[in-house]
C-alpha positions as CSV (number, residue, x, y, z in Angstrom):
1,X,20.1,-19.3,-27.8
2,X,18.7,-19.1,-31.3
3,X,20.5,-19.8,-34.4
4,X,20.2,-17.1,-36.9
5,X,20.8,-19.1,-39.9
6,X,17.7,-21.6,-39.2
7,X,14.3,-20.1,-39.0
8,X,13.0,-20.9,-35.7
9,X,10.2,-23.5,-36.9
10,X,13.0,-25.4,-38.6
11,X,15.1,-25.3,-35.6
12,X,12.4,-26.9,-33.4
13,X,11.9,-29.6,-36.1
14,X,15.6,-30.5,-36.0
15,X,15.4,-31.0,-32.2
16,X,12.4,-33.3,-32.7
17,X,14.2,-35.5,-34.9
18,X,17.3,-35.9,-32.6
19,X,17.8,-39.8,-31.7
20,X,17.1,-40.8,-28.3
21,X,20.0,-39.9,-25.7
22,X,20.8,-43.4,-25.1
23,X,21.5,-43.8,-28.9
24,X,23.5,-40.5,-28.8
25,X,25.3,-42.0,-25.9
26,X,26.3,-45.1,-27.6
27,X,27.6,-43.0,-30.5
28,X,29.8,-40.9,-28.5
29,X,31.2,-44.0,-26.6
30,X,32.0,-45.4,-30.3
31,X,33.8,-42.2,-31.3
32,X,35.9,-42.5,-27.9
33,X,37.2,-45.8,-29.0
34,X,38.8,-44.1,-32.1
35,X,40.3,-41.6,-29.6
36,X,43.1,-43.9,-28.9
37,X,46.1,-44.2,-31.3
38,X,46.8,-48.0,-30.5
39,X,43.2,-48.8,-31.1
40,X,43.4,-47.0,-34.5
41,X,46.6,-48.7,-35.4
42,X,45.1,-52.2,-34.8
43,X,42.1,-51.4,-36.8
44,X,44.5,-50.2,-39.5
45,X,46.4,-53.3,-39.7
46,X,43.2,-55.4,-39.8
47,X,42.1,-53.2,-42.6
48,X,44.4,-55.5,-44.9
49,X,43.7,-59.0,-43.4
50,X,42.8,-61.0,-40.3
51,X,45.6,-61.7,-37.9
52,X,46.3,-63.1,-34.7
53,X,47.5,-61.3,-31.6
54,X,51.2,-62.1,-32.0
55,X,51.0,-60.9,-35.7
56,X,49.4,-57.7,-34.7
57,X,51.9,-57.2,-31.9
58,X,54.8,-57.8,-34.4
59,X,53.5,-55.4,-36.9
60,X,52.9,-52.9,-34.3
61,X,56.1,-53.5,-32.0
62,X,53.8,-54.2,-29.1
63,X,53.4,-56.9,-26.5
64,X,50.7,-59.5,-27.0
65,X,49.2,-58.5,-23.7
66,X,48.9,-54.9,-24.7
67,X,47.4,-55.9,-28.1
68,X,44.9,-58.2,-26.4
69,X,43.8,-55.5,-23.9
70,X,42.9,-53.1,-27.0
71,X,41.3,-55.9,-28.8
72,X,39.0,-56.6,-25.8
73,X,37.8,-53.0,-25.9
74,X,37.5,-53.2,-30.0
75,X,35.4,-56.5,-29.5
76,X,33.2,-55.0,-27.0
77,X,32.5,-51.8,-29.3
78,X,31.7,-54.3,-32.2
79,X,34.4,-53.0,-34.3
80,X,36.4,-56.4,-34.6
81,X,35.5,-60.1,-34.5
82,X,37.3,-63.2,-34.1
83,X,37.6,-66.8,-35.2
84,X,39.2,-69.9,-33.8
85,X,41.5,-72.2,-35.7
86,X,42.6,-74.8,-33.2
87,X,44.5,-72.9,-30.5
88,X,44.9,-69.7,-32.5
89,X,42.3,-66.8,-32.6
90,X,42.4,-64.6,-35.5
91,X,40.8,-61.1,-35.6
92,X,39.3,-59.1,-38.4
93,X,37.3,-55.9,-38.7
94,X,33.6,-56.8,-37.7
95,X,32.1,-55.5,-40.9
96,X,32.2,-53.0,-43.9
97,X,30.9,-50.4,-41.7
98,X,34.1,-50.3,-39.8
99,X,36.2,-50.2,-43.0
100,X,34.2,-47.3,-44.2
101,X,34.6,-45.3,-41.0
102,X,38.4,-45.7,-41.2
103,X,38.5,-44.9,-44.9
104,X,36.0,-41.9,-44.4
105,X,38.2,-40.6,-41.4
106,X,41.3,-41.0,-43.4
107,X,39.8,-39.0,-46.4
108,X,38.5,-36.3,-44.0
109,X,41.9,-35.6,-42.5
110,X,43.7,-35.8,-45.7
111,X,41.5,-33.1,-47.6
């Protein structure tokens, strides 16, 4: 099936510049993480400051074990990082890219 708005040579060029399938798979997996409202809520509260599991659970009226489960997924996806202070573990957004993704997503849906 040919796109009518792109000349055929340009369409072939676009296909040649696609990232590898493995990279596209990883990108799709990253977007799946954002497909869960609970994880998005956790990211949103971490947008403001770093918090421990109990503080996140209190803010979202969830159990600490439910929060921990979601944080594990967010850590695996490199969206959150943690630091230990004695026995307490504090979580925060991994970097400014995560903050930008959330901000751009919010901007996109509120336009």
